[in-house]
N, C-alpha and C positions, 0 to 999 in steps of 0.2 A: 504493499499499499505506500501511495506518497505522502507526503505530510498532508497534515491539515489543511493548512494554508495554501495548498497546492490545488487539492481536489475542493475546496471550500466554493460554492457557486461555479464550477466548472461546466455547471450544463445549463446557467443561466445565462439570457442575453440581457445582463446587466449595466449600467451606467459606464463601468469598464468599460468594458465590452462596444458599447454603442460610442464611446467616446474615441475608441481606437479605430473601428469602423467607418464611421460617418464622417462626412466634411463637417467642419467647425460650424457652417451656417445651418447646415441640415440639424447638427449636433443641438446647435442652440435653439433652435424652432421647437423639436421635440420637446429639448428641455421646459421650453415656456407652457406646451401642453401640458405635459405632465405637470407643472409647478402650479399653474395658474389655470388651467383647464380650457386653454384658449383651442381654438380651430385649428385642426392639421391641415395646410394645405397639400392637394392631392398627388403634389410634385415631388413635396417631401415625402409624403406616405409612399410614392413607388422607388424612391429612394433607401428609405429604413426597411420597405420591404424586401428590394434586391439584397440589402446588406445582411438583413435578419434570415435570407433565406441559404446565402453563401455561408453563413457560420451554422447554420442548422444541417446543411448538407457536410460541412467538413466534419461535423458531430455524430455523423453517420444515420440522418435524416431524409427519410424519402418521401413522406408525407408533411402535410399540417393540419393541424385542427384548430376548431374555436372551442375552448375549453370554457365552460360554463355550469352554473349552479340553478337547475330549476327547483321547482317546488319540492323537488322530492326527496332535498336533503343530503343528495349525493351530488358526483359530479356526470355531467354527460361531454360526449366528444363525438364527433363525426369526420373521417380522415378521408383526405383528398390529396391525392399525390401531387408533384411538382411538376411532372411531366406534361409537357405542350407539344402537340406534332409539331413539324414542320416540313414533313413530306411524308409519302407512303413508308419511308424507311425509317425514320429519322425521329427525334424526339430533342427537345431541350428542357432545361430543368427552370420553371421560371414561377415567380410568384410576383403577382401586382400590389399595387398600393390600395385598390380596390378591394382585393380577395382578403387583405390584410386588416382594412379596416372593419368591414360588412360582411357576414355571411348569412344563408337563410335556411332556414330546418323547419321540421315539422311542427308547428306549436301547440295542434291540436292532441296531440299524441303526449304531453305533459299536461301532469295538472294545471286547471288554469281557473278552476272556480266558475265557471261559465263562459270566461272570457272568449274562451274559443270553442266551436263547435268543429264537427269533423269537417262540414264543408267549408270552413274558415280556416284551414291550415295553416297561413303564413306565419310565420315569427321569422324574427332577426335576432342574430346576435352581433355586436358591438365591440369593436377590440377596449380595453381597459387599461391604456398605457401606465395608468399607478402601480400596474402589478405586472411584473418582468416576466416575457416569455422563457420556456426552457424546453429542454429537449428531451423524451423520454422515450424508450420502446420504438426508436425509431421514427418519430412524428415531432414535427415542433408543435407545442402546445402554447397557444393565443388566449390569455385571460380574457375573459368577454363578459358583456353582459346579456341578458337575453328580454327581448320583447314580444309584445305582439304586431301586427299589422298596424292596429290602432294607436301605438305607444305605450298600452298598459305594461309592467312590471311583470313581467314572468318569473322571477327569479329573486334569488337573497343576496345577490349585488349591489342591484341596484338601487335596493330602496337603502342600502349601508352607503353608498356612495353619497347620497343625498342628506344623510343624517350628517355624515361626516364635514360637507359643507355647511350644514345649520350650524355645528357648533362652533367650526371654523369661523364664521360670519358673526356669531354673537360674542364668542371668547375675544375677536378682533376690539369688539366695541369696548368690553371691560378693560383692555390693556391700554386703549388709547385714552380713556377715563385717567388711568394711574402715570399718562404721561409717555407710554410705551411706543416709539412712533417707527421702531425697527425691525418689529416684529413682520412679518408678513403672512404667515400662515403658521395655525394652530393643528396639529393632530392628534387625534385620538388614537391612544396605545393600547394593544392586547397581549397576553400571554396568557396560552391556554393548557394550564398542566392536564396532560391523557392520562385517565386512568384505564387500565384494559385487562382482560383475562387472556392467557394461554392455556392452550390444553391439546393434548395428545389428537393428530388428526383420525386416528383410527380409531378411537372412542369416538370422535364427535360423528363419523361417517354411522355411527350405529343409533345415532339418537336423531331422530327423526325431528323433534321438537327444537332442538339446537339449528339442524340444517333449514327450517321452514320459518322459526320463529325467533332466533338469536337467543333463546332461553329454555331452560328447563321446566317443562310444563308439570314435571313428577319429580320428585326426589325426594327422601329421606336425610336429614342429616347425619354426616358419618360419625364416628367415635369420637373424633378430634377435628374440631373447625380451627377456629380462631383466637378462642378463647387462652392461648399461651401467649399469646402477642410474639411468637418466636420468627412469625415471617415477616413481620414488618421492617422495614431496612437489612433485613437478613442476609446471610452468604447468597451471591446470585449463583444458582446451579450453573453448572458449563455449559448444558442444552439452551438455556436460558441466555445466559452471556453472550453465546454466539450469534443469537438471535438479534440481540440487544447491539452488540457490534455491529454486524451490516446494516442493519436499519441507521444507526448513526451515522455510516459511511455515506450511506445512500441520502441521508436527506442533508447532510451537511454540502454534498455535488447540488441540490437543487436551492440552497442558498438556506436550508432551513435553519436557523439557530438553537440545533437541539443542542442541551445542555446536563441537564440533569437526568440520571436514570436510577431506580432503585425497587425491590419488593414493596408493596403494598399491603394492607393490612390483614387480608384474606388471601389462605392458601390460593396460589396461581394468580394472585393479581398483581400489576406491575403499574410503574408510574413513568411518564415521559416528561420532562417539562423544557420548554425553550425559552430562550433569551427573548423581551417583549419587542415588539417592531409595531409598526402603524397596523390600526385595527383591520383595513383591506387586505393588506399581506398580509397578518396573523391568520385571518380567515381563512384566505387561498392556502396557505400552508399547512393549516390545522386540518385541511379537507386532505390536502397529500399526503399527510402523515397517517392518517386514518387508512388511504388507501394502501401505502406502502407497507403499513403493518401487517395489513391482511396478506399482501403478495407475499411478502418475505419469510410471514410466518409459514406459510405453505412450503418454501424451500428448505424448511428445518423440520417439516414432518408434525407443524402445529399448524393450531387456528388461534385464531384472534379473535376474539369477541366483545365486541363493544357495547353490547347493549346495558341499560341500566341497573339491571337486576338477573344477569343469568342464573344465580345459582341462591332460590330461598337462604333464608337461615343464616347466609354471609355477606359481609360487606357487599354493595351494589358499587357502579362508576359513574365517576363524576366527571365534571370536566371545570376545573376551577379558573375562573377568565378575570386574569389580574390586569383591572383598566385604570389609565390616567389621561391626563391633558400635557401635549408637550410642543415646544414653539421650535419654530424653525431655526432657532437660536440655542437651543440644546436645553431649555430652562423647563422644568417640569412643575406645572402649575399646581399642583397636588404636595411639593414639598416647603413646608412651613418657612424656609429660611431663616436669614441671620438677621436681618434689619428690618426696622418698623413697619418699612416701604413693604417690604417681602412679607413680612406678617399681615398686614392688612390686604393684603392681595390674597395670599393664601388663605386667609378666613373669608373671603367673599365666595371663591371657587369652591371653600368647603361647603359653607352653609347652601350655597348654590346644589352640591348633590344631596346635600342632608334634605333639604327642602323638594327635592326631584323624586327623591327617592318614596318620601310620604306620601306626596302628593298623587304619585302615579303608582304606588304600591301594586295595582292590578294587571296593567301592562307590563310590569317586569316579573311578575309570577306566570304572565301567560308565556312571556318569549322562551321560557323552559316547561312547559306543559306539553306531556305527549303521555303516548298508552306506556312506554316503558318507563317514563320517569316517576309516576305515578305510586310503582312498587319502588321507588328510593326515595323521595322527598319524605320526611317528618318519619323515618328510621332513624337507627341510632348511629349510622355512619354518616348520615345525609343532613342539611340544614331544614328545619321543620317547612311547611308549606306554607307560614308567614313570614313574610317579608318586614325584616329587621336590621338595623344597621349597629355594627362595634366599632367606636372610635377610640377607646381606651379610655383608663381612667385619667390619666394626665390631661389631654386634650379635651375629655368631656369637663374636667375643673377647670380648665381655661373658658372654656364656652359658660358655664355656667356664672363665673366670675364677672363676664360680661356682659350677661343677660343681666345680672343685679348691680352692676356698675361698680363691682367691687375690686380692690388689688388681689393679686394672685400670687402664692407662695413668698417667695423673699421679695417682691417686687416692692418699689417705691410705694407708698402707703398714699396712693390717690387715685380717682377714679380712672378707669381706665377707658380714654377714649381711642379708638383705633386710628394708628396713622398719627396720631400727637406724641404719646406717651410710647415708649418701649416695649411693645408684649415681651414679655419670657420664653426666652430661646429653649426649646426642649429637643433634645436626641429624638433622634426615630427610635420607634420600638422601644420605648421606653414601658410598656405593661404587655403583660402576658397575651399571649396569641389564642383568640379564640376560635376555634375551630367548627364551636354549634352555632356560629351567626353567618346567616346566609348572605351579609353584605357589610365586610369587615375592612376599615383603614388601617391599612400595614405599612405605615411610615411615610411612603410617597404614593399610594396608588391604593385602590379597592379591589380587593379580592370577591370576586361574584361567585359562591360555591354552588349554586340551586343548578348551573349547567349539567345536561345529561352528556354521558361520556358518548352517545352515538351521534349528538346535535350539532348541526353547524352553528359555530358561536356568533355568525353573523345576525340572529335575531336578538340574542342577548345585548350584543354592542352597537346595533342600530337602536334599540330602545335607551339605552342607558345616552349614548351620542344627543338622541332626541329631545328625551326628558330635560336634561343637564341644559340642553341647547335654549328651551325653553322658560326656564329662571333665569339663566343669563340675558336672555331678552327681558325679562319683567326687570332685571336690576337696571341695565343700560339704560331703559326708557327711564326710568325713577330718577337715577343719578344723572344724567344728561339734563332733566330739567330741573335738578337743582340748584339753589342759588350758593349754597356753602358746600361742596363735594365731601368734606370732613366730617360733617356734622350728619349729612345724609345719611353715608357711609355707617357710620358709627350705629345711627338708627336703625338701618336696614337690616343689619348683621343681628341687632338686640332681637327687631321684632321677628327677624326669621326663625332665630334660637327658640324665643317664647313660644313660637305660632307650631312647631314642625319636631321639636325635642321627644316627643313621644315615641317617634322611629326611633329613636335610639334604645338600644339595651345592650348593656355591658354584662349579663350574667348568662347563664344555662339555659340554652333555646332549644334544648330538649325537655326539659321538663314540664309537668304538668300544668305546673305553678303558672308557669310562662304563660300556657295557654290562655288560661283564663286573666292573668293581666292583659294581654293583649288585647284581648275580647274587651275590657274596661276601657283602653285607650283607642277603642273605635278601631283596631288595624284588621286588615282583611285575611280571612282563613280559608281559601280556595283549595280544599283537600286533596280532588281529582282534577285533571282535565277537562272534563265536562263540564263540571262548575264553572271552572275560571275563564272559558276560551269565549262565552257569551260576552263579556264584558269587553273584549276587545273592539266592539263595533259599539261602546257608548258614546254617547253625546259629546262627551269630555276629549276622549281619545281620538275620535274623528276630527273634531276640531284641531288638537296639537298636531297631528302627522298632515293635515291638510295646510294647516298654517306653514310649517315647517317643509313643504313639497316634498314629504319622506313617501307617502302613502296619499292615494285620491280614494275617497271614499268609496269608491266602484271595486279598487285596488284591495280595499281593507273588507269590503264584505265576501269578493271572492278568495282570501286568505282563509276567514275564517270558515268558508263553505269547504275548503281544501282540508284544512288541519281536523277539524270535526270529520268529516270523510274517511282522512287518514286514519284516524281514531278506531271508527267503526271498522274499516277494515281490517285493522290488525288486529282488534280482538275476534272478527271473524276469522281469520286465518289460523289463529289460536285454536281456537274453539274446535274447527275442523279437524287439525292436528291433533288434537286431545283424542276427539271419536275415532280419529283412525287409530291413533296408538293405544285405542284401550279395545277396539273390534281385534284388530290383528297383532296385538301381543300381548296388552296387561291382562286383560281378562281369559286369555287362552291360557295364559301361564297360570292365573291361578286355579283354573279348573284342571290344568295338568298338576298341579300337585295336590289339589283336594282329592283328584282322583288316587293320586299315590297314598296319601293318608286313608284313603278309605279301603283300599286293597290293604294296606297294614292293616288298619282295626281288623277288616274280616279274615285275615290270614291271623291274628292272633287270637279271635272268637273260636276259630278254627281248631285252634290247639287244647284249649279251655277257658272255664271263667277266670283257672287261677293265673291267667296271662293279663295284667291291667293294661288294660288300651286307654286308660282316661286321657293322659297327655295327646295321644292323637287326635281322641272323640271333641275334645274343647278346642284345639285347636281346629281342627275341621268345621266344628259347629262356628267358630269366629271367623274364620275364613269364607263360610258360605252364607251368612248373617251380613259381612261385609260386601261380600259380590254381589249379592241379591240388589243391595243399595246400590252399589256402581253400576250393575245394569239398567236399576230402575234410573236412575241420574242421568246414565247417557242418553238415553231415550227421550228422558224429556228436554237435554241439549240439543240432540236432533231436532225436537219439533221446536224449541226457542230460536234454532236459527232459521225453520221453515217458514215460522209466523211472524217475521219481520215484516211489517206492515209495508206495502208497497208506498203508500201515501204519504209515508212522513216525510219532513224535509230532514235535511243534515242533522240540526239539533235533535228533534225528536227521536230521529236513528241512533244517533249514539249514545242519546238517554236509553234506550232502551237495551242496546248493547252492553252499558253498563249493569243497569239494574236486574237484567234478564236472562244475559247471555256470560258477561264477568263473573257475577256473584255465583251464578251455577258450578261454573268452573272453579272457583276458590271451594266451594263445597268437594267436588269431586278430588281435585288435590289431596285435599286431607285423608278423604278414604283410601287413595291409591298409598299415599304416606306413610299411612298408618298398615296397610299390608304389606308393602314392602321388605321392610324389616325382617317379617315372619316367614317369607318363602328362599329356600335357598338359592346361593348365588348362580348356582348350575342352570338355573330354572326361570331365574328373574333376565327378563330379554333384554332390557338395556343396562349401559353401562351406568353405575352408581357414582353417587357424589363423592367416596371412597376414590372410585376407579377416575373420573374424571378430574378432581382437584390436588392430587397428588402423583406428580410426574415421577 
């Protein structure tokens, strides 16, 4: 292997490559497009496309693809070769600016929430120059947005880019009020800590539920789980270490800043954490990371599971999204700083985030809502479904002193007027880390811990960007109109703390006491996806996203329809898989062992009454009773699926699946999990948790 600096971003058409391959005037024009969103002249596009093609061919590419992120939650690609015929016998390798900038695909074949019908198939992909192209598997991958013929966004990248523009615009207004005229752009940054499971592929192939659903629909707990805490940060086994080594090397080639790797709390669970980068690039990188995890795992005879809860009874997998704001001059706006000026600016951005999270708890919760995450949120390894914030004891004490107009700690005994008297500086991470909090301040960023491991981080980041942009907009409106900026600033921060401190909780978010306290505070508690999703189109949320041009109202309703549909389809697939496994594997295995017991009982009775067949008889009675109940519930589950009313809209259908199908599946699982430990391993038809979790 070459050195890391040599291989890093070697497969990426990044800024260094562009500077080297493009004429100076073309490079400058492209940088204006990337940095300021300026239109790209077609002549410039032609030169860029040709240079990109030449570089890609040098790296073994024969095709190009517009790489986009439809509302399936994964990526999509269609590959076209560079070849262009010049005669009957000859071709040349060619790539035009038009092909670079725009592509066309079948929009009706992707989720659109009614925006596209089968006979209205046209959709477009358009190059996103803010995310670098790269070469993979013999093709040039060009990151793009995806929209309908009418211009509606059909992907996850477009609204994310809009939200980044919104927060940039409003953050610049705030910085100008503090006299900063040098910053030209504010980007939001993200770093997604990715949790995942690795299991043996041969065993995976014997589990229909893992293949079709990504999670086990049945499975009794093994004798040993994670209770000894011996897997977390433990020595990495050679087979897993080999996978991690190759994964790092491949990610580095694509410019992904893979930094940390370790064993997680559950057996067979692991984590990868990158260095943060801009939200758009971080989202692209995370999609690429998940894809490479799956692909590389297979090379090592493993399967990577990204479901939020593949194994009941042990920790599920999340994706901690570390979010902050960074100027183009390198200043983190959530870093407290060392001067009164920096303190005041930091506090204003901080309370903007506090107000945003409090006022828009609902859409922050919705941004992580999916059937898989319903198994995880509220369990003991994940935050609850109630959104709250952790800011640490010292920062909270400072906010309380500001609200009350009192001094803090050893500071001079004067009323603290922001921007006038020096606020006490405090180092980062002055208090213990709260792993139970959904949204925790960690020194110079917020860690949003509710994201599910399989989800795109675009949803969470576009919501964070938009809700904070809204508060910055309101703050800028007030402060720009003020006669005395200092007094208005002090008043605004105090008012915001007083009105929105209810969202701050530094205690144990797992406790039942917190649930009761949260209810008293008026915080939302949407315990499942179906309960949360309808609030996406509340009037206040439509107004928010429309105002900042992130979504149109039509796009919001279409996305709600898609999300509800995905929930119903997920439960339907799981239910059908459960029925198939029961009919073909579980019930036949129970019957086989029951017959074996019956034969043993008959044999013992044939010998004479002095042979005791009580153990076999009691076991047979237990199995027969449970199997009868299982058989009856399997029939009920089939009926529940067949009886889904055709007339139901997407919300009614999702409610039906939650209340009538999923609830019955839970009952069935409990029966099977009670039976599994009783049936001999030689008869039980699928690998058990002991087989799957301990390589």
